[in-house]
N, C-alpha and C positions, 0 to 999 in steps of 0.2 A: 470489467475486462474479463474475457473468457480465455482459457488456455487453448491455444490453437495448434501448436506443434510440439511434438516430442513427449507430451504428457508429463510424466514424472519419473523419478528414478529410484532404483533399488539400492545402488551404491554409486558413489562418485567414481567417474572413470579416470579422472586425472586431477591431481592436487586435492584440495579440500573444498572445492566448489561443487555443490549438487545442483546442476542446472537441469530443471525439469521441463523446460520448453522454450521455444523461440517464436515470437511473432515477428515476421520479417519487416513489416511496415505498419505504422499506425499514424493516422492524421489527427487523432483526438486525445491521445494519452498525455502528451507533453504539450502544454498550451503554446501555440504559435510555432511549433517545430514538427518536422517529420521525423519520427523516431522508430527504432526497433524496440522490441520489448523482450527482456530476458526474465524468465520465470524461475525462481529458485525453489527447490523442494524442501519442505520441512517448516513447521510452525509450532510455536509454543502455546498458541491459543487453540481453542476448540469451539469457536463460534458456530452454533448449529446451522445458521443460515449461510455459511460460507459457500460461495459459488465456484470455488476451485478445490473440491474435495480430493482430487488426484494429487494435489500438492501437500495435503495435510494428513490424510489417512494412510498409515503405513501399509495397509492391506492393498492399496491401490497403486503403490509405487511401481514404476517400470524403469528400465535402464536409462541412465542419465545421458545427456549430450556432452560431448567433449568441449572443454573450454577453448581448446585450440581451434576447433572447427567454428566456434562462435566468433572468435577473433579473426579467423581467415575470412569468414563471411563479411564481417564489418570492414575489413581491409578493402574488399572489393566494392563496398558501398560508399566509399568516400566520395563526396560531391553529390550524392543522391539522398543520403540520410543526414540530418542535422544532429541527431541526438540518440541516446540509448536510455531507456527506462528500465530500471531493475526493480522487480516486484517479486511477489511470492504467492504462497508461503510467506516467510519472514526473512528477508535478505540479511539482516544483521546477525542472524545465527550462523552464517557461513564464515568459516575461518579465513578463507581467501578472498573475502569481499573487497577489502581495501586494495590488495595487489591487482585484482581484476579491474577495479575502477581506475587505478593508475594507468593500466595498459590501455584502457578505452580512451581515457583523456589524452594520452600521448598520441593517439591516432587522430585527434582533432575533434572528437565528438563531445557535445555537452552531455552531462549525466544527470538524470532525475532518479531519485530514490523514493520508493513507496515503503513505509514502515509502520508497524503497529506501536512503536515508541517504547517497547519493553527493554531496549538496550541503550540507555542514554550514554553509556560509556563509548559505544561504537559511534553513535551520532556525534558526540563531542569530538572524537578523533577526526571523523570525516569533515566536520565543519572547521575545526582548527587548522587542518591541512588544506583547506579550500578545495576539496575534492568533489564537491557537489555544486551543480548549477541550479537545481530545483529540488525541493523536498516536499513530499506529501505525507502528512501524518494522519493515520486512521484513528479517530477517537471513537471508541466503541460504545461508551456509556458515561454517565456521570461517575466520578471516582467511587462513590459509595455503592454503586451497582456493578462495578467492573467484573468482579468474580462471578456474579450471577449471569452476566451476559456472555463472557468468554469461556465459562465453564471450567476454569482452573483457578486455584488459589494463587494470588499474586500480590506483590508489593506495588500498590498504586502510586507510591512515591516515585517509582521509576517513570511512570507515565507523566506525572506532574513535572518531573525534571526534564523530560524530553520536550514537553510543551514549552517550557521556559527557554530551552536551548534553541528551539526552532524560531520562536518569536523574537529572540534577541539576535538571531543571525541576520545577516544583510542580504541573503540570497532570496530569490523568488520562492514562495511557499504557499502551501494550501493545507488547511485542516478539513477533514471530511468525516461524515458519519452516515453509515447505512441505516436508513430509517425502516425498522422492522416493527410493525404495529403491535405484535404480541409481546415485545420486549422493551420498547421505548414509547413513552408518552410525549406529548408536546411539552409538558413540564420538564421532562428529562432533557429534551433538546435545549431548552432555555437554560437549564443547569449546566450543561456542557458549554454553552456559549459563555457563561460567566467564568468557567474554568479556563477558557482559552482567550480571555479578554486581551486585546492587543493584537490579535491576529488580523491579517489584512484580507484574507480570503477564506470563506467557509462554504463548503459544498454539502448539500443534503443529497444523498444518493438513494434513488429508488431501489428497493429490494428486488433482486432478480430471482424468480422462483424456479427457473428451468432445471437447475441441478443444485443440490445442497448437501452439506456434510451430514446433516440429519434429514433423512428422506421425508420425515413428517413436515418439514418446512417447505417442501415443494408445493404444498397447497396453502401456504400462508396468505392471509388476507392482506391486500396492499393498503397503504395509507391513502385515504381519499385525496384526490388532487386539490380540492378546495382547502383542505386542512394544511397541505404543504404550502400552498400559496399564502395562506394567512400567516403561517409560521415564518415564511420568508420575509414578509413585511415587518414582522416583529424583529427579526434578526438584522434587517437592514438598518435598524437604529443603532446596532452594536458593531457592525463590520462594514468596511468600505465596499466589499463585494460579497454578495451571497448568491449562490448558484443552486439550481435544482437540476439533477441529471439522472 
């Protein structure tokens, strides 16, 4: 997903939601539904291959969108949109994430959340209160390589806890990994697969070199297609559904 509207924000304009962009319609982000996409600004990871640097690098922040304007837009799209996807950045860092989701659901929209899994406390709250209809968890690396890939020191126990929460939940879900050749090997992907055992759906995402948080990754060599297909066959022995996108 690329950031299409609004770019990112310098300060929140209302409440504690930093909304950095809005994509008014997507046919591919929420499986089986037509959705809008809300992009939140701010992330606690610094993955060098990130393709939304405007949402991560403070030097690139621009004025936020108003939450009220987003909700007014959605109010006029009832009957035309099925759902809203909230992505980032990292949405679970936003103080008003839960109230925003509550308002969106009251309008009749399904809600999909994309998360890096670093805030299992927030995920637990959302799942307990049945505020999500779909959740996608980005798994960056095997747990023993996490800090190396995301470029910050972190407690990988939080990631493991988020994985358990999502697998144990009853809602539609997806685990996904962006396959960056210089950072992840086929062995790493298989290690990730073992750490998310029990997942119903695993997607391997091709690296997008158009724009990256670290400019050096704009010229990153892509994973050969034949390697991805071979890996997919191995993963299909472990998961009901494996995708390459």
